[in-house]
SEKENU-438858 format. One record per residue: z, y, x of N, C-alpha, C, CB in turn; residue in three letters. Coordinates in pm, whole numbers, plus 50000, padded with zeros to 5 digits. Each point is the difference from the previous one (the first is absolute). Glycine has a CB too. Layout:
# SEKENU-438858
<site n_zz="Z" n_yy="Y" n_xx="X" ca_zz="Z" ca_yy="Y" ca_xx="X" c_zz="Z" c_yy="Y" c_xx="X" cb_zz="Z" cb_yy="Y" cb_xx="X" aa="ALA"/>
...
END
This chain:
# SEKENU-438858
<site n_zz="50007" n_yy="49901" n_xx="50084" ca_zz="50022" ca_yy="50072" ca_xx="49926" c_zz="49966" c_yy="50168" c_xx="50095" cb_zz="50178" cb_yy="49783" cb_xx="49850" aa="UNK"/>
<site n_zz="49736" n_yy="50299" n_xx="50170" ca_zz="50031" ca_yy="50108" ca_xx="50004" c_zz="50110" c_yy="50114" c_xx="49962" cb_zz="49822" cb_yy="49894" cb_xx="50012" aa="UNK"/>
<site n_zz="50195" n_yy="50127" n_xx="50047" ca_zz="50101" ca_yy="50123" ca_xx="49972" c_zz="49929" c_yy="50127" c_xx="50014" cb_zz="50197" cb_yy="49879" cb_xx="50089" aa="UNK"/>
<site n_zz="49837" n_yy="50215" n_xx="49795" ca_zz="49965" ca_yy="50110" ca_xx="49960" c_zz="50129" c_yy="50117" c_xx="49998" cb_zz="49807" cb_yy="49851" cb_xx="49875" aa="UNK"/>
<site n_zz="50148" n_yy="50282" n_xx="50267" ca_zz="49964" ca_yy="50080" ca_xx="50008" c_zz="50086" c_yy="50120" c_xx="49885" cb_zz="49789" cb_yy="49841" cb_xx="50116" aa="UNK"/>
<site n_zz="50279" n_yy="50211" n_xx="49872" ca_zz="50081" ca_yy="50079" ca_xx="49838" c_zz="50078" c_yy="50076" c_xx="50060" cb_zz="50026" cb_yy="49826" cb_xx="49815" aa="UNK"/>
<site n_zz="49910" n_yy="50292" n_xx="50159" ca_zz="50135" ca_yy="50147" ca_xx="50029" c_zz="49977" c_yy="50077" c_xx="49922" cb_zz="50031" cb_yy="50024" cb_xx="50217" aa="UNK"/>
<site n_zz="50090" n_yy="49992" n_xx="49682" ca_zz="50088" ca_yy="50044" ca_xx="49895" c_zz="50008" c_yy="50157" c_xx="50048" cb_zz="50146" cb_yy="49753" cb_xx="49945" aa="UNK"/>
<site n_zz="49847" n_yy="50359" n_xx="49981" ca_zz="50030" ca_yy="50131" ca_xx="50076" c_zz="50046" c_yy="50050" c_xx="49885" cb_zz="49836" cb_yy="50038" cb_xx="50194" aa="UNK"/>
<site n_zz="50285" n_yy="50008" n_xx="49852" ca_zz="50094" ca_yy="50145" ca_xx="49781" c_zz="49873" c_yy="50126" c_xx="49985" cb_zz="50397" cb_yy="50057" cb_xx="50075" aa="UNK"/>
<site n_zz="49531" n_yy="49984" n_xx="49861" ca_zz="49905" ca_yy="50079" ca_xx="50019" c_zz="50085" c_yy="50149" c_xx="49961" cb_zz="49780" cb_yy="49803" cb_xx="49950" aa="UNK"/>
<site n_zz="50297" n_yy="50260" n_xx="49965" ca_zz="50072" ca_yy="50138" ca_xx="50008" c_zz="50049" c_yy="50006" c_xx="50160" cb_zz="50093" cb_yy="50005" cb_xx="49720" aa="UNK"/>
<site n_zz="49912" n_yy="50119" n_xx="50342" ca_zz="50052" ca_yy="49990" ca_xx="50171" c_zz="49995" c_yy="49872" c_xx="50022" cb_zz="50164" cb_yy="50178" cb_xx="50023" aa="UNK"/>
<site n_zz="49721" n_yy="49792" n_xx="50027" ca_zz="49996" ca_yy="49892" ca_xx="50120" c_zz="49853" c_yy="50005" c_xx="50047" cb_zz="50191" cb_yy="49830" cb_xx="49904" aa="UNK"/>
<site n_zz="49748" n_yy="50186" n_xx="49952" ca_zz="49801" ca_yy="50046" ca_xx="50054" c_zz="49973" c_yy="50079" c_xx="49919" cb_zz="49883" cb_yy="49802" cb_xx="50071" aa="UNK"/>
<site n_zz="50206" n_yy="50245" n_xx="49833" ca_zz="50003" ca_yy="50139" ca_xx="49923" c_zz="50063" c_yy="50087" c_xx="50039" cb_zz="49976" cb_yy="49916" cb_xx="49846" aa="UNK"/>
<site n_zz="50018" n_yy="50229" n_xx="50151" ca_zz="50087" ca_yy="50082" ca_xx="49965" c_zz="50119" c_yy="50008" c_xx="49847" cb_zz="49795" cb_yy="50087" cb_xx="50164" aa="UNK"/>
<site n_zz="50304" n_yy="49892" n_xx="49805" ca_zz="50157" ca_yy="50015" ca_xx="49921" c_zz="49978" c_yy="50140" c_xx="49994" cb_zz="50186" cb_yy="49808" cb_xx="50095" aa="UNK"/>
<site n_zz="49768" n_yy="50123" n_xx="49742" ca_zz="50066" ca_yy="50166" ca_xx="49937" c_zz="50117" c_yy="49999" c_xx="49956" cb_zz="49815" cb_yy="50071" cb_xx="49920" aa="UNK"/>
<site n_zz="50219" n_yy="49874" n_xx="50099" ca_zz="50127" ca_yy="49964" ca_xx="49913" c_zz="50023" c_yy="49934" c_xx="49845" cb_zz="50036" cb_yy="50185" cb_xx="50145" aa="UNK"/>
<site n_zz="49826" n_yy="49798" n_xx="49828" ca_zz="50008" ca_yy="49899" ca_xx="49781" c_zz="49862" c_yy="49950" c_xx="50070" cb_zz="50111" cb_yy="50193" cb_xx="49684" aa="UNK"/>
<site n_zz="49887" n_yy="49691" n_xx="50219" ca_zz="49856" ca_yy="49942" ca_xx="50016" c_zz="49884" c_yy="50051" c_xx="49994" cb_zz="50094" cb_yy="49872" cb_xx="49936" aa="UNK"/>
<site n_zz="49773" n_yy="50106" n_xx="50193" ca_zz="49898" ca_yy="50065" ca_xx="49958" c_zz="49909" c_yy="49967" c_xx="49934" cb_zz="50050" cb_yy="50072" cb_xx="50131" aa="UNK"/>
<site n_zz="49979" n_yy="50007" n_xx="49724" ca_zz="49899" ca_yy="49954" ca_xx="49926" c_zz="49851" c_yy="50034" c_xx="49961" cb_zz="50196" cb_yy="49962" cb_xx="49959" aa="UNK"/>
<site n_zz="49782" n_yy="50131" n_xx="50153" ca_zz="49815" ca_yy="49952" ca_xx="49952" c_zz="49951" c_yy="50064" c_xx="50178" cb_zz="49938" cb_yy="50080" cb_xx="49615" aa="UNK"/>
<site n_zz="49914" n_yy="49898" n_xx="50366" ca_zz="49919" ca_yy="50007" ca_xx="50217" c_zz="50068" c_yy="50108" c_xx="50070" cb_zz="49717" cb_yy="49958" cb_xx="49962" aa="UNK"/>
<site n_zz="50297" n_yy="50145" n_xx="49921" ca_zz="50006" ca_yy="50134" ca_xx="50031" c_zz="50159" c_yy="50029" c_xx="50170" cb_zz="49886" cb_yy="50054" cb_xx="49632" aa="UNK"/>
<site n_zz="50220" n_yy="49837" n_xx="50229" ca_zz="50125" ca_yy="50004" ca_xx="50085" c_zz="50024" c_yy="49923" c_xx="50168" cb_zz="50076" cb_yy="50012" cb_xx="49733" aa="UNK"/>
<site n_zz="49799" n_yy="49906" n_xx="50233" ca_zz="49998" ca_yy="49858" ca_xx="50154" c_zz="49934" c_yy="50082" c_xx="50094" cb_zz="49950" cb_yy="49736" cb_xx="49888" aa="UNK"/>
<site n_zz="50213" n_yy="50305" n_xx="50223" ca_zz="49897" ca_yy="49959" ca_xx="50121" c_zz="50000" c_yy="49994" c_xx="50061" cb_zz="49932" cb_yy="50022" cb_xx="49979" aa="UNK"/>
<site n_zz="50040" n_yy="49894" n_xx="50155" ca_zz="50024" ca_yy="49868" ca_xx="50136" c_zz="50035" c_yy="50138" c_xx="50057" cb_zz="49806" cb_yy="49733" cb_xx="50035" aa="UNK"/>
<site n_zz="50382" n_yy="50154" n_xx="50039" ca_zz="50028" ca_yy="50074" ca_xx="50096" c_zz="49864" c_yy="50025" c_xx="50082" cb_zz="50247" cb_yy="49913" cb_xx="49990" aa="UNK"/>
<site n_zz="49829" n_yy="50123" n_xx="50142" ca_zz="49905" ca_yy="50039" ca_xx="50108" c_zz="49957" c_yy="49843" c_xx="50090" cb_zz="50132" cb_yy="50288" cb_xx="50020" aa="UNK"/>
<site n_zz="49739" n_yy="49664" n_xx="49952" ca_zz="49957" ca_yy="49874" ca_xx="50123" c_zz="50025" c_yy="49850" c_xx="49903" cb_zz="50116" cb_yy="50153" cb_xx="50276" aa="UNK"/>
<site n_zz="49930" n_yy="49869" n_xx="49639" ca_zz="50064" ca_yy="49868" ca_xx="49880" c_zz="49868" c_yy="49962" c_xx="50007" cb_zz="50208" cb_yy="50073" cb_xx="49805" aa="UNK"/>
<site n_zz="49653" n_yy="49989" n_xx="50103" ca_zz="49864" ca_yy="49885" ca_xx="50059" c_zz="49983" c_yy="49912" c_xx="50091" cb_zz="49916" cb_yy="50136" cb_xx="49950" aa="UNK"/>
<site n_zz="50094" n_yy="50000" n_xx="50116" ca_zz="49976" ca_yy="49881" ca_xx="50185" c_zz="50076" c_yy="49897" c_xx="50043" cb_zz="49950" cb_yy="50179" cb_xx="50105" aa="UNK"/>
<site n_zz="50189" n_yy="49874" n_xx="49841" ca_zz="50060" ca_yy="49866" ca_xx="50032" c_zz="49950" c_yy="49862" c_xx="49848" cb_zz="50256" cb_yy="50181" cb_xx="50165" aa="UNK"/>
<site n_zz="49743" n_yy="49876" n_xx="49754" ca_zz="49965" ca_yy="49880" ca_xx="49908" c_zz="49843" c_yy="49916" c_xx="50051" cb_zz="50142" cb_yy="50156" cb_xx="49778" aa="UNK"/>
<site n_zz="49804" n_yy="49984" n_xx="50324" ca_zz="49862" ca_yy="49910" ca_xx="50051" c_zz="50029" c_yy="49909" c_xx="50073" cb_zz="49866" cb_yy="50157" cb_xx="50004" aa="UNK"/>
<site n_zz="50250" n_yy="49877" n_xx="50079" ca_zz="49985" ca_yy="49924" ca_xx="50131" c_zz="50087" c_yy="49876" c_xx="49922" cb_zz="49986" cb_yy="50208" cb_xx="50243" aa="UNK"/>
<site n_zz="50072" n_yy="49783" n_xx="49698" ca_zz="50045" ca_yy="49859" ca_xx="49917" c_zz="49882" c_yy="49966" c_xx="49946" cb_zz="50234" cb_yy="50042" cb_xx="49930" aa="UNK"/>
<site n_zz="49737" n_yy="49974" n_xx="49972" ca_zz="49913" ca_yy="49924" ca_xx="49972" c_zz="49888" c_yy="49953" c_xx="50109" cb_zz="50068" cb_yy="50102" cb_xx="49791" aa="UNK"/>
<site n_zz="49829" n_yy="49978" n_xx="50359" ca_zz="50014" ca_yy="49943" ca_xx="50112" c_zz="50026" c_yy="49904" c_xx="50061" cb_zz="50010" cb_yy="50127" cb_xx="49971" aa="UNK"/>
<site n_zz="50120" n_yy="49876" n_xx="50035" ca_zz="50069" ca_yy="49833" ca_xx="50028" c_zz="50040" c_yy="49889" c_xx="49893" cb_zz="50100" cb_yy="50126" cb_xx="50176" aa="UNK"/>
<site n_zz="49845" n_yy="49894" n_xx="49714" ca_zz="49964" ca_yy="49921" ca_xx="49892" c_zz="50116" c_yy="49966" c_xx="49946" cb_zz="49804" cb_yy="49923" cb_xx="50082" aa="UNK"/>
<site n_zz="50265" n_yy="50179" n_xx="49858" ca_zz="50111" ca_yy="50039" ca_xx="49865" c_zz="49940" c_yy="50000" c_xx="49886" cb_zz="50130" cb_yy="50145" cb_xx="50113" aa="UNK"/>
<site n_zz="49907" n_yy="49833" n_xx="49779" ca_zz="49981" ca_yy="50002" ca_xx="49916" c_zz="50078" c_yy="50129" c_xx="49961" cb_zz="49931" cb_yy="49761" cb_xx="49997" aa="UNK"/>
<site n_zz="50055" n_yy="50346" n_xx="49906" ca_zz="50067" ca_yy="50132" ca_xx="49997" c_zz="50066" c_yy="49971" c_xx="49829" cb_zz="49803" cb_yy="50186" cb_xx="50199" aa="UNK"/>
<site n_zz="50294" n_yy="49833" n_xx="49817" ca_zz="50119" ca_yy="49986" ca_xx="49806" c_zz="49996" c_yy="50116" c_xx="50030" cb_zz="50201" cb_yy="49797" cb_xx="49923" aa="UNK"/>
<site n_zz="49816" n_yy="50263" n_xx="49981" ca_zz="50049" ca_yy="50204" ca_xx="49987" c_zz="50098" c_yy="49957" c_xx="49900" cb_zz="49755" cb_yy="50202" cb_xx="50018" aa="UNK"/>
<site n_zz="50398" n_yy="49782" n_xx="49963" ca_zz="50116" ca_yy="49989" ca_xx="49824" c_zz="50036" c_yy="50115" c_xx="50055" cb_zz="50125" cb_yy="49742" cb_xx="49896" aa="UNK"/>
END
């Protein structure tokens, strides 16, 4: 059986700016600097990404 590498990431305050309340629309969702690069590196390393 082949193992699958999975990276679970919390959303608010981990990959996007925590605005103090639930992000309810696209305009409120702002990535933290270089979060997209970190996720891309994890994918290149073979990880599946799950945002929780």
